[in-house]
C-alpha positions in Angstrom: -38.8 -0.1 -37.7 -41.4 -2.8 -38.5 -41.2 -4.8 -41.6 -44.3 -5.2 -43.8 -44.6 -8.8 -42.5 -44.6 -7.5 -38.9 -47.2 -4.8 -39.7 -49.4 -7.4 -41.3 -48.9 -9.7 -38.4 -50.0 -7.1 -35.9 -53.0 -6.0 -38.1 -54.2 -9.5 -38.6 -53.8 -10.3 -34.9 -55.8 -7.2 -33.9 -58.6 -8.4 -36.3 -58.5 -11.9 -34.8 -58.4 -10.7 -31.2 -61.4 -8.3 -31.7 -63.6 -11.4 -32.3 -61.8 -13.8 -30.0 -64.0 -15.7 -27.5 -62.1 -18.8 -26.7 -59.9 -17.6 -23.8 -61.7 -20.0 -21.4 -60.3 -23.2 -23.0 -58.4 -25.5 -20.7 -54.6 -26.1 -21.1 -54.8 -29.8 -21.9 -56.2 -30.6 -25.4 -59.8 -31.5 -25.0 -59.7 -34.5 -27.4 -56.4 -35.8 -26.0 -54.5 -36.3 -29.2 -51.7 -34.6 -31.1 -50.9 -34.2 -34.7 -47.3 -34.2 -35.9 -47.0 -32.7 -39.3 -44.6 -30.8 -41.5 -44.0 -27.1 -41.3 -44.8 -26.8 -45.0 -46.8 -23.6 -45.6 -49.2 -25.5 -47.9 -50.6 -27.4 -44.9 -53.3 -25.8 -42.7 -53.7 -28.5 -40.0 -56.8 -27.0 -38.4 -58.7 -26.8 -41.7 -57.3 -30.0 -43.4 -57.8 -32.2 -40.4 -60.8 -30.7 -38.7 -59.0 -29.5 -35.5 -61.0 -27.0 -33.5 -59.2 -24.6 -31.2 -58.4 -26.5 -27.9 -59.0 -30.0 -29.3 -55.4 -31.2 -30.0 -51.8 -30.3 -29.9 -50.2 -29.6 -33.4 -46.5 -30.1 -33.6 -44.8 -29.0 -36.8 -41.2 -29.4 -38.0 -39.4 -30.0 -41.2 -40.6 -33.3 -42.5 -42.9 -34.2 -39.6 -39.9 -35.9 -37.9 -40.9 -37.9 -34.8 -37.3 -37.8 -33.5 -37.2 -34.0 -33.9 -40.6 -33.7 -32.1 -39.8 -36.1 -29.3 -39.5 -33.3 -26.6 -42.9 -31.9 -27.5 -44.5 -35.3 -27.7 -43.3 -36.2 -24.2 -44.6 -32.9 -22.8 -47.9 -33.4 -24.6 -48.4 -37.0 -23.2 -46.8 -36.8 -19.8 -47.9 -33.3 -18.7 -51.0 -32.7 -20.7 -52.6 -36.2 -21.1 -52.6 -36.9 -24.8 -53.3 -40.5 -25.7 -53.0 -40.6 -29.5 -50.5 -39.5 -32.1 -51.4 -38.9 -35.7 -48.2 -38.5 -37.8 -48.8 -36.8 -41.1 -46.1 -36.4 -43.8 -46.9 -35.0 -47.2 -46.4 -35.3 -50.9 -43.9 -32.8 -52.4 -42.0 -32.4 -49.2 -38.8 -30.5 -49.3 -37.1 -33.2 -47.2 -37.3 -35.5 -50.2 -35.1 -33.2 -52.2 -31.7 -33.2 -50.5 -29.2 -35.3 -48.4 -27.4 -34.5 -45.2 -24.3 -33.8 -47.3 -26.2 -31.2 -49.4 -27.6 -29.4 -46.3 -24.2 -29.3 -44.6 -22.6 -28.0 -47.8 -25.2 -25.3 -48.2 -24.7 -24.1 -44.6 -20.9 -24.0 -45.1 -21.3 -22.1 -48.4 -23.9 -19.6 -47.1 -22.9 -19.2 -43.4 -19.2 -20.1 -43.4 -17.0 -22.6 -41.7 -18.0 -21.6 -38.2 -21.6 -22.5 -38.8 -20.6 -25.7 -40.6 -18.5 -26.7 -37.5 -21.4 -25.9 -35.2 -23.7 -28.3 -37.1 -21.1 -30.9 -38.1 -23.0 -33.7 -36.3 -26.6 -32.4 -37.0 -28.8 -34.9 -38.8 -31.3 -32.9 -40.9 -33.4 -36.1 -41.1 -34.0 -36.1 -44.9 -35.7 -39.0 -46.6 -36.0 -40.4 -50.1 -39.1 -42.5 -49.8 -42.2 -40.8 -48.4 -44.2 -43.8 -47.3 -41.1 -45.6 -45.9 -40.4 -42.5 -43.8 -43.9 -42.5 -42.4 -43.5 -46.2 -41.5 -40.1 -45.6 -40.0 -41.4 -42.7 -37.8 -44.5 -44.7 -36.7 -42.2 -47.6 -35.8 -40.0 -45.2 -33.8 -43.0 -43.9 -31.9 -44.4 -47.3 -31.2 -41.0 -48.7 -29.9 -39.4 -45.7 -28.1 -39.5 -45.9 -24.3 -40.8 -42.3 -24.2 -44.2 -43.2 -25.8 -46.3 -45.4 -23.5 -47.7 -48.6 -25.0 -51.3 -47.4 -24.4 -50.8 -44.4 -26.8 -52.3 -45.0 -30.2 -50.0 -44.1 -33.1 -51.0 -43.9 -36.8 -49.2 -42.7 -39.9 -50.7 -40.7 -42.8 -49.7 -38.9 -46.1 -51.4 -35.6 -46.9 -51.6 -35.0 -50.6 -50.8 -31.3 -51.2 -52.2 -31.6 -54.7 -55.7 -32.7 -53.6 -56.0 -31.9 -49.9 -56.7 -35.6 -49.2 -55.1 -37.8 -46.5 -54.4 -41.5 -46.8 -53.3 -43.9 -44.1 -50.0 -45.7 -44.5 -50.1 -49.2 -43.1 
């Protein structure tokens, strides 16, 4: 039996597909860039950052972590030709609200010791300073051997309260 979420998913997709005309777009992103941002439901990357279908890769994960996104970044650059990375973290991010110890304790409490053991070495990559985290991830991208020197990297903060972005130097 389908859940209400699944029913809505199918209905909204049918509505979208009935008007869809972009099936001809090429696999590589037309504008050769990628945006790495958080999975936060308050961020609509296409609308907030002016990304049209087919223009860019959008990689999302908890906290817009460059380390967590590395596999996708390599594929985007090496197989699909992207030449720029725009990293966007945001105000009010959940990653600012806990430590690794908190996350490990929560997993153990909610899922039991087996799950806790399975993730014992997992770094949830939380951070306590938003702008420092942007700088740290930009530095990681600029210095890792998996991002070529000719790839442009910039770091930004999206303000969920206003919808505005600001560059972090």
